[in-house]
HTML snippet that shows the backbone in 3Dmol.js (N, CA, C, O; Angstrom):
<script src="https://3Dmol.org/build/3Dmol-min.js"></script>
<div id="view" style="width:600px;height:400px;position:relative"></div>
<script>
const pdb = `
ATOM      1  N   MET A   1       0.740  -1.194  -0.292  1.00  0.00           N
ATOM      2  CA  MET A   1      -0.160  -0.303   0.435  1.00  0.00           C
ATOM      3  C   MET A   1       1.194   1.122  -0.048  1.00  0.00           C
ATOM      4  O   MET A   1       2.360   1.167   0.347  1.00  0.00           O
ATOM      5  N   VAL A   2       0.447   2.163  -1.033  1.00  0.00           N
ATOM      6  CA  VAL A   2       1.502   3.131  -0.679  1.00  0.00           C
ATOM      7  C   VAL A   2       0.295   5.245  -0.159  1.00  0.00           C
ATOM      8  O   VAL A   2      -0.631   6.011  -0.426  1.00  0.00           O
ATOM      9  N   ARG A   3       1.619   4.877   0.789  1.00  0.00           N
ATOM     10  CA  ARG A   3       0.750   6.384   1.280  1.00  0.00           C
ATOM     11  C   ARG A   3       1.450   7.433   0.993  1.00  0.00           C
ATOM     12  O   ARG A   3       2.590   7.233   0.573  1.00  0.00           O
ATOM     13  N   GLN A   4       0.949   8.876   1.144  1.00  0.00           N
ATOM     14  CA  GLN A   4       1.176   9.857   1.013  1.00  0.00           C
ATOM     15  C   GLN A   4       0.317  10.752   1.889  1.00  0.00           C
ATOM     16  O   GLN A   4      -0.908  10.851   1.805  1.00  0.00           O
ATOM     17  N   VAL A   5       1.195  11.459   2.831  1.00  0.00           N
ATOM     18  CA  VAL A   5       1.111  12.343   3.659  1.00  0.00           C
ATOM     19  C   VAL A   5       0.626  13.842   2.797  1.00  0.00           C
ATOM     20  O   VAL A   5       1.304  14.103   1.803  1.00  0.00           O
ATOM     21  N   ALA A   6      -0.649  14.923   3.197  1.00  0.00           N
ATOM     22  CA  ALA A   6      -1.341  15.920   2.534  1.00  0.00           C
ATOM     23  C   ALA A   6      -0.736  16.947   3.594  1.00  0.00           C
ATOM     24  O   ALA A   6      -0.587  16.899   4.815  1.00  0.00           O
ATOM     25  N   ASN A   7      -0.475  17.814   2.698  1.00  0.00           N
ATOM     26  CA  ASN A   7      -0.634  18.993   3.224  1.00  0.00           C
ATOM     27  C   ASN A   7      -1.444  20.120   2.806  1.00  0.00           C
ATOM     28  O   ASN A   7      -1.373  20.877   1.839  1.00  0.00           O
ATOM     29  N   PRO A   8      -2.383  20.013   3.979  1.00  0.00           N
ATOM     30  CA  PRO A   8      -3.700  20.870   3.875  1.00  0.00           C
ATOM     31  C   PRO A   8      -3.328  22.153   3.593  1.00  0.00           C
ATOM     32  O   PRO A   8      -4.289  22.892   3.379  1.00  0.00           O
ATOM     33  N   TYR A   9      -1.758  22.892   3.491  1.00  0.00           N
ATOM     34  CA  TYR A   9      -2.112  24.178   3.685  1.00  0.00           C
ATOM     35  C   TYR A   9      -0.705  24.334   2.454  1.00  0.00           C
ATOM     36  O   TYR A   9      -0.289  25.493   2.445  1.00  0.00           O
ATOM     37  N   LYS A  10       0.010  23.450   1.518  1.00  0.00           N
ATOM     38  CA  LYS A  10       0.557  23.948   0.891  1.00  0.00           C
ATOM     39  C   LYS A  10       0.224  24.963  -0.515  1.00  0.00           C
ATOM     40  O   LYS A  10       0.986  25.817  -0.968  1.00  0.00           O
ATOM     41  N   GLU A  11      -1.159  24.583  -1.046  1.00  0.00           N
ATOM     42  CA  GLU A  11      -1.547  26.167  -1.834  1.00  0.00           C
ATOM     43  C   GLU A  11      -1.335  27.329  -1.247  1.00  0.00           C
ATOM     44  O   GLU A  11      -0.768  28.265  -1.811  1.00  0.00           O
ATOM     45  N   ALA A  12      -1.923  27.371   0.332  1.00  0.00           N
ATOM     46  CA  ALA A  12      -1.733  28.737   0.265  1.00  0.00           C
ATOM     47  C   ALA A  12      -0.617  29.383   0.398  1.00  0.00           C
ATOM     48  O   ALA A  12      -0.389  30.461  -0.151  1.00  0.00           O
ATOM     49  N   VAL A  13       0.464  28.545   1.419  1.00  0.00           N
ATOM     50  CA  VAL A  13       1.944  28.327   1.160  1.00  0.00           C
ATOM     51  C   VAL A  13       2.543  29.193  -0.396  1.00  0.00           C
ATOM     52  O   VAL A  13       3.296  30.166  -0.377  1.00  0.00           O
ATOM     53  N   ASP A  14       2.016  28.580  -1.576  1.00  0.00           N
ATOM     54  CA  ASP A  14       2.447  28.998  -2.672  1.00  0.00           C
ATOM     55  C   ASP A  14       2.123  30.037  -2.731  1.00  0.00           C
ATOM     56  O   ASP A  14       3.000  30.901  -2.722  1.00  0.00           O
ATOM     57  N   ILE A  15       0.807  30.405  -2.814  1.00  0.00           N
ATOM     58  CA  ILE A  15       0.530  31.720  -2.575  1.00  0.00           C
ATOM     59  C   ILE A  15       0.859  32.808  -2.468  1.00  0.00           C
ATOM     60  O   ILE A  15       0.903  33.772  -3.232  1.00  0.00           O
ATOM     61  N   VAL A  16       1.313  32.483  -0.586  1.00  0.00           N
ATOM     62  CA  VAL A  16       1.775  33.683  -0.167  1.00  0.00           C
ATOM     63  C   VAL A  16       2.989  33.371  -0.957  1.00  0.00           C
ATOM     64  O   VAL A  16       2.296  33.291  -1.971  1.00  0.00           O
ATOM     65  N   ARG A  17       4.110  33.138  -1.375  1.00  0.00           N
ATOM     66  CA  ARG A  17       5.376  32.728  -1.698  1.00  0.00           C
ATOM     67  C   ARG A  17       5.447  33.617  -3.330  1.00  0.00           C
ATOM     68  O   ARG A  17       6.397  34.242  -3.800  1.00  0.00           O
ATOM     69  N   GLU A  18       4.215  33.404  -3.858  1.00  0.00           N
ATOM     70  CA  GLU A  18       4.325  34.155  -5.470  1.00  0.00           C
ATOM     71  C   GLU A  18       3.934  35.896  -4.790  1.00  0.00           C
ATOM     72  O   GLU A  18       3.896  36.896  -5.507  1.00  0.00           O
ATOM     73  N   MET A  19       3.737  35.895  -3.618  1.00  0.00           N
ATOM     74  CA  MET A  19       3.394  37.686  -4.017  1.00  0.00           C
ATOM     75  C   MET A  19       4.175  38.009  -3.466  1.00  0.00           C
ATOM     76  O   MET A  19       3.991  39.189  -3.169  1.00  0.00           O
ATOM     77  N   GLY A  20       5.328  37.526  -2.978  1.00  0.00           N
ATOM     78  CA  GLY A  20       5.892  38.313  -2.541  1.00  0.00           C
ATOM     79  C   GLY A  20       6.616  37.100  -0.695  1.00  0.00           C
ATOM     80  O   GLY A  20       6.946  37.940   0.143  1.00  0.00           O
ATOM     81  N   GLY A  21       6.815  35.804  -0.184  1.00  0.00           N
ATOM     82  CA  GLY A  21       6.403  35.646   0.993  1.00  0.00           C
ATOM     83  C   GLY A  21       7.772  35.522   0.981  1.00  0.00           C
ATOM     84  O   GLY A  21       8.027  34.364   1.314  1.00  0.00           O
ATOM     85  N   GLU A  22       8.978  36.262   0.721  1.00  0.00           N
ATOM     86  CA  GLU A  22      10.650  35.967   1.394  1.00  0.00           C
ATOM     87  C   GLU A  22      10.497  36.040   2.800  1.00  0.00           C
ATOM     88  O   GLU A  22      10.944  35.161   3.537  1.00  0.00           O
ATOM     89  N   ALA A  23       9.465  37.736   3.506  1.00  0.00           N
ATOM     90  CA  ALA A  23       9.088  37.243   4.543  1.00  0.00           C
ATOM     91  C   ALA A  23       8.609  36.358   5.163  1.00  0.00           C
ATOM     92  O   ALA A  23       9.236  35.628   5.931  1.00  0.00           O
ATOM     93  N   LEU A  24       7.980  36.324   5.031  1.00  0.00           N
ATOM     94  CA  LEU A  24       7.645  34.586   5.825  1.00  0.00           C
ATOM     95  C   LEU A  24       9.010  33.953   6.566  1.00  0.00           C
ATOM     96  O   LEU A  24       9.138  33.593   7.736  1.00  0.00           O
ATOM     97  N   ARG A  25       9.610  33.947   5.892  1.00  0.00           N
ATOM     98  CA  ARG A  25      10.876  33.268   6.417  1.00  0.00           C
ATOM     99  C   ARG A  25      11.359  34.038   7.350  1.00  0.00           C
ATOM    100  O   ARG A  25      12.486  33.645   7.650  1.00  0.00           O
ATOM    101  N   LEU A  26      10.950  35.192   8.108  1.00  0.00           N
ATOM    102  CA  LEU A  26      11.458  36.132   8.967  1.00  0.00           C
ATOM    103  C   LEU A  26      10.679  36.185  10.105  1.00  0.00           C
ATOM    104  O   LEU A  26      10.998  36.830  11.104  1.00  0.00           O
ATOM    105  N   CYS A  27       9.486  35.412   9.973  1.00  0.00           N
ATOM    106  CA  CYS A  27       8.437  34.246  11.143  1.00  0.00           C
ATOM    107  C   CYS A  27       8.792  33.913  12.077  1.00  0.00           C
ATOM    108  O   CYS A  27       8.977  32.712  11.877  1.00  0.00           O
ATOM    109  N   TYR A  28       9.235  34.255  13.748  1.00  0.00           N
ATOM    110  CA  TYR A  28       9.992  33.565  14.681  1.00  0.00           C
ATOM    111  C   TYR A  28       8.466  33.097  15.546  1.00  0.00           C
ATOM    112  O   TYR A  28       8.331  32.730  16.713  1.00  0.00           O
ATOM    113  N   GLN A  29       7.752  33.225  14.793  1.00  0.00           N
ATOM    114  CA  GLN A  29       5.871  32.435  15.630  1.00  0.00           C
ATOM    115  C   GLN A  29       5.599  32.765  17.070  1.00  0.00           C
ATOM    116  O   GLN A  29       5.368  32.080  18.066  1.00  0.00           O
ATOM    117  N   CYS A  30       5.718  34.211  16.807  1.00  0.00           N
ATOM    118  CA  CYS A  30       5.453  35.278  17.750  1.00  0.00           C
ATOM    119  C   CYS A  30       3.329  35.021  18.060  1.00  0.00           C
ATOM    120  O   CYS A  30       2.661  35.519  18.967  1.00  0.00           O
ATOM    121  N   GLY A  31       2.952  34.295  17.163  1.00  0.00           N
ATOM    122  CA  GLY A  31       1.229  34.360  17.313  1.00  0.00           C
ATOM    123  C   GLY A  31       0.236  35.609  17.291  1.00  0.00           C
ATOM    124  O   GLY A  31      -0.987  35.699  17.397  1.00  0.00           O
ATOM    125  N   LEU A  32       1.030  36.327  17.152  1.00  0.00           N
ATOM    126  CA  LEU A  32       0.603  37.407  16.708  1.00  0.00           C
ATOM    127  C   LEU A  32       0.554  38.703  15.525  1.00  0.00           C
ATOM    128  O   LEU A  32       0.910  39.881  15.497  1.00  0.00           O
ATOM    129  N   CYS A  33      -0.130  37.701  14.556  1.00  0.00           N
ATOM    130  CA  CYS A  33       0.403  38.369  12.620  1.00  0.00           C
ATOM    131  C   CYS A  33      -0.845  39.146  12.685  1.00  0.00           C
ATOM    132  O   CYS A  33      -1.988  38.829  13.014  1.00  0.00           O
ATOM    133  N   THR A  34      -0.151  40.600  12.156  1.00  0.00           N
ATOM    134  CA  THR A  34      -1.102  41.490  11.356  1.00  0.00           C
ATOM    135  C   THR A  34      -0.791  41.867  10.927  1.00  0.00           C
ATOM    136  O   THR A  34       0.407  41.630  10.769  1.00  0.00           O
ATOM    137  N   GLY A  35      -1.210  42.609  10.398  1.00  0.00           N
ATOM    138  CA  GLY A  35      -0.643  43.186   8.917  1.00  0.00           C
ATOM    139  C   GLY A  35       0.338  44.228   9.249  1.00  0.00           C
ATOM    140  O   GLY A  35       0.810  44.710   8.220  1.00  0.00           O
ATOM    141  N   ALA A  36       0.790  44.721  10.276  1.00  0.00           N
ATOM    142  CA  ALA A  36       1.421  45.631  10.664  1.00  0.00           C
ATOM    143  C   ALA A  36       2.518  45.181  11.256  1.00  0.00           C
ATOM    144  O   ALA A  36       3.298  45.820  11.961  1.00  0.00           O
ATOM    145  N   CYS A  37       2.569  43.754  10.867  1.00  0.00           N
ATOM    146  CA  CYS A  37       4.171  43.184  11.843  1.00  0.00           C
ATOM    147  C   CYS A  37       5.712  43.468  11.357  1.00  0.00           C
ATOM    148  O   CYS A  37       6.073  43.078  10.247  1.00  0.00           O
ATOM    149  N   PRO A  38       6.382  43.989  12.017  1.00  0.00           N
ATOM    150  CA  PRO A  38       7.350  44.532  11.889  1.00  0.00           C
ATOM    151  C   PRO A  38       8.649  43.725  11.349  1.00  0.00           C
ATOM    152  O   PRO A  38       9.834  44.048  11.425  1.00  0.00           O
ATOM    153  N   TRP A  39       8.112  42.692  10.839  1.00  0.00           N
ATOM    154  CA  TRP A  39       8.919  41.725  10.482  1.00  0.00           C
ATOM    155  C   TRP A  39       8.889  41.628   9.334  1.00  0.00           C
ATOM    156  O   TRP A  39       9.865  41.258   8.682  1.00  0.00           O
ATOM    157  N   ASN A  40       7.674  41.963   8.789  1.00  0.00           N
ATOM    158  CA  ASN A  40       7.037  41.825   6.912  1.00  0.00           C
ATOM    159  C   ASN A  40       7.249  43.299   6.070  1.00  0.00           C
ATOM    160  O   ASN A  40       6.907  43.391   4.891  1.00  0.00           O
TER     161      ASN A  40
END
`;
const viewer = $3Dmol.createViewer("view");
viewer.addModel(pdb, "pdb");
viewer.setStyle({}, {cartoon: {color: "spectrum"}});
viewer.zoomTo();
viewer.render();
</script>
């Protein structure tokens, strides 16, 4: 039997990367995501 792990967020991550998601890598997971994030 072949099993694959599905990533439900893959499409969303791809969209963010296409829209300039380089800053996404700077996120340090503070949990306070806003449009005014100083890391973006």
